[in-house]
C-alpha positions as CSV (number, residue, x, y, z in Angstrom):
1,X,-13.4,9.4,-1.5
2,X,-10.3,8.0,0.2
3,X,-9.5,4.6,-1.3
4,X,-10.4,1.5,0.7
5,X,-7.4,0.0,-0.8
6,X,-5.4,2.0,1.7
7,X,-4.1,-0.5,4.2
8,X,-4.7,1.8,7.2
9,X,-8.3,2.1,6.2
10,X,-8.7,-1.7,6.2
11,X,-6.7,-2.1,9.4
12,X,-9.0,0.4,11.1
13,X,-12.0,-1.4,9.7
14,X,-10.8,-4.8,11.0
15,X,-10.2,-3.3,14.4
16,X,-13.8,-2.1,14.5
17,X,-15.0,-5.6,13.7
18,X,-13.8,-7.1,16.9
19,X,-17.2,-7.4,18.6
20,X,-19.4,-8.1,15.6
21,X,-21.1,-11.5,15.2
22,X,-20.3,-13.9,12.4
23,X,-21.9,-12.7,9.2
24,X,-25.3,-14.3,8.6
25,X,-24.4,-15.3,5.0
26,X,-21.5,-17.4,6.4
27,X,-23.7,-19.1,8.9
28,X,-26.3,-19.9,6.2
29,X,-23.6,-21.2,3.9
30,X,-22.1,-23.4,6.6
31,X,-25.6,-24.8,7.4
32,X,-26.2,-25.5,3.7
33,X,-22.8,-27.1,3.2
34,X,-23.0,-29.3,6.3
35,X,-20.3,-29.8,9.0
36,X,-16.7,-29.4,7.9
37,X,-15.5,-32.9,9.0
38,X,-12.0,-32.0,7.8
39,X,-13.1,-30.7,4.4
40,X,-11.5,-27.5,3.1
41,X,-13.1,-24.0,3.2
42,X,-11.6,-20.8,1.8
43,X,-12.2,-17.5,3.4
44,X,-11.4,-14.8,0.9
45,X,-10.7,-11.4,2.5
46,X,-10.7,-13.0,6.0
47,X,-10.2,-9.6,7.7
48,X,-10.8,-9.7,11.4
49,X,-11.0,-13.5,11.3
50,X,-14.6,-13.9,12.5
51,X,-15.7,-16.3,9.8
52,X,-12.3,-18.1,9.7
53,X,-12.8,-18.9,13.4
54,X,-16.4,-20.0,12.9
55,X,-15.4,-22.4,10.1
56,X,-12.6,-23.8,12.2
57,X,-15.0,-24.4,15.1
58,X,-17.3,-26.2,12.7
59,X,-14.6,-28.7,11.8
60,X,-13.4,-27.2,8.5
61,X,-9.8,-26.9,7.4
62,X,-9.5,-23.2,6.4
63,X,-7.4,-21.5,3.8
64,X,-7.6,-17.8,4.8
65,X,-6.6,-15.1,2.3
66,X,-6.1,-11.4,2.9
67,X,-3.7,-8.7,1.7
68,X,-2.9,-7.0,5.0
69,X,0.6,-7.7,6.3
70,X,-0.6,-8.4,9.8
71,X,-3.1,-11.1,8.7
72,X,-1.0,-14.0,9.9
73,X,-0.3,-12.5,13.3
74,X,-4.0,-11.5,13.7
75,X,-5.4,-14.9,12.8
76,X,-2.9,-16.9,14.9
77,X,-3.9,-14.8,17.9
78,X,-7.4,-16.1,17.8
79,X,-7.1,-19.7,16.5
80,X,-8.2,-22.2,19.1
81,X,-5.6,-24.6,20.5
82,X,-7.5,-27.6,19.1
83,X,-7.3,-26.4,15.5
84,X,-4.6,-29.0,14.9
85,X,-2.9,-27.3,12.0
86,X,-6.2,-26.9,10.1
87,X,-5.5,-23.3,9.3
88,X,-3.4,-22.1,6.3
89,X,-2.8,-18.4,5.7
90,X,-2.0,-16.6,2.4
91,X,-1.1,-13.0,2.6
92,X,-1.6,-11.7,-0.9
93,X,-3.8,-9.2,-2.8
94,X,-6.5,-10.9,-4.9
95,X,-5.0,-9.6,-8.1
96,X,-1.8,-11.5,-7.4
97,X,-3.5,-14.9,-6.8
98,X,-3.1,-17.3,-9.7
99,X,-4.7,-20.4,-8.1
100,X,-6.5,-21.5,-5.0
101,X,-6.6,-24.9,-3.4
102,X,-9.6,-27.2,-4.2
103,X,-12.4,-26.5,-1.7
104,X,-15.8,-27.6,-0.6
105,X,-16.9,-24.2,0.7
106,X,-15.7,-20.7,-0.5
107,X,-16.8,-17.7,1.4
108,X,-16.1,-14.1,0.4
109,X,-17.7,-11.6,2.7
110,X,-17.7,-8.0,1.3
111,X,-14.3,-8.6,-0.4
112,X,-15.0,-9.3,-4.1
113,X,-16.4,-5.9,-4.9
114,X,-13.0,-4.3,-4.2
115,X,-11.4,-6.2,-7.1
116,X,-10.7,-3.9,-10.1
117,X,-13.2,-4.5,-12.9
118,X,-10.5,-5.5,-15.4
119,X,-9.3,-8.2,-13.0
120,X,-12.7,-9.4,-11.7
121,X,-13.5,-11.9,-14.4
122,X,-10.2,-13.8,-14.2
123,X,-10.5,-14.0,-10.5
124,X,-14.1,-15.1,-10.5
125,X,-13.5,-18.0,-12.8
126,X,-10.4,-19.0,-11.0
127,X,-12.4,-19.0,-7.8
128,X,-15.2,-21.1,-9.2
129,X,-12.6,-23.4,-10.7
130,X,-11.4,-24.2,-7.2
131,X,-14.8,-25.4,-6.1
132,X,-15.2,-29.1,-5.9
133,X,-18.3,-30.9,-7.2
134,X,-21.2,-30.1,-4.9
135,X,-19.1,-27.5,-3.2
136,X,-20.8,-24.3,-1.9
137,X,-19.9,-20.7,-2.7
138,X,-21.2,-17.7,-0.7
139,X,-20.5,-14.1,-1.7
140,X,-21.6,-10.6,-1.3
141,X,-21.7,-8.5,-4.6
142,X,-22.4,-4.8,-5.0
143,X,-25.3,-3.8,-7.2
144,X,-25.3,-0.9,-9.7
145,X,-27.5,1.3,-7.5
146,X,-25.0,1.3,-4.6
147,X,-23.9,4.8,-3.7
148,X,-20.3,3.7,-4.2
149,X,-21.0,2.7,-7.8
150,X,-19.1,5.7,-9.2
151,X,-15.8,4.4,-7.9
152,X,-14.0,3.1,-11.0
153,X,-11.6,0.9,-9.1
154,X,-14.4,-1.3,-7.7
155,X,-16.8,-3.6,-9.5
156,X,-20.6,-3.4,-9.5
157,X,-23.3,-5.5,-11.3
158,X,-26.9,-5.2,-12.4
159,X,-29.0,-8.1,-11.1
160,X,-29.0,-9.7,-14.5
161,X,-25.2,-9.6,-14.6
162,X,-24.9,-10.9,-11.1
163,X,-27.2,-13.9,-11.8
164,X,-25.3,-14.7,-14.9
165,X,-22.1,-15.2,-12.9
166,X,-23.7,-18.3,-11.4
167,X,-24.7,-19.9,-14.7
168,X,-24.1,-23.7,-14.4
169,X,-24.4,-23.5,-10.6
170,X,-27.5,-24.2,-8.5
171,X,-28.5,-21.0,-6.7
172,X,-29.7,-21.7,-3.2
173,X,-30.1,-18.1,-2.0
174,X,-30.2,-14.8,-4.0
175,X,-31.2,-12.0,-1.8
176,X,-31.2,-8.3,-2.8
177,X,-30.7,-5.5,-0.3
178,X,-31.5,-2.1,-1.7
179,X,-31.8,0.5,1.1
180,X,-30.2,3.3,3.0
181,X,-27.9,2.2,5.8
182,X,-24.6,2.8,7.5
183,X,-21.1,1.8,6.6
184,X,-17.8,2.0,8.4
185,X,-17.4,5.3,6.6
186,X,-20.8,6.7,7.4
187,X,-24.3,6.8,5.9
188,X,-24.7,5.3,2.4
189,X,-27.2,3.6,0.1
190,X,-26.5,-0.2,0.0
191,X,-27.3,-2.2,-3.1
192,X,-26.1,-5.8,-2.4
193,X,-26.7,-9.3,-3.6
194,X,-26.2,-12.0,-1.0
195,X,-25.7,-15.3,-2.9
196,X,-25.2,-18.9,-2.0
197,X,-24.8,-21.4,-4.8
198,X,-23.7,-25.0,-5.2
199,X,-21.4,-26.5,-7.9
200,X,-23.2,-29.2,-9.8
């Protein structure tokens, strides 16, 4: 399988996302967290910018992170004129991140599974460490029955392991999707955990 770490693959993927709606997990997390009112959100793996834009429109200050070199140009091309400097952009691979700004909402849509397993734990605890008290985190994780689970560069979790990642947080949503479907690369079996949790 060609690696999804290839920047051209991600660039093609982002281009194909131009017409998709905001991810339901992001919408649910925004509803659970309440209106932004100037609070900070982090969009990890912001990609095409759909969720970044939705957060800005809901009054959040957004710190958007992605590794693709054209991230800044792409996001600035869609930011509404009334954003009033509420968007900060960090172009950096996850494995190079050593800290994140304190946030009231962290969203990672289909981005965390592509962290190398040896680096996932450090990144996960750094991410949760940036979450303010009563802050909300919303993520997609890949399960161990996903058809990509034999790719050693990506991380996958049993349901027990996935739930353990949220020890000490209040889980609001933990939905499991385990079915055949389509990906940008064609048919596959999806095994995904969609999780929303609150920092206590």
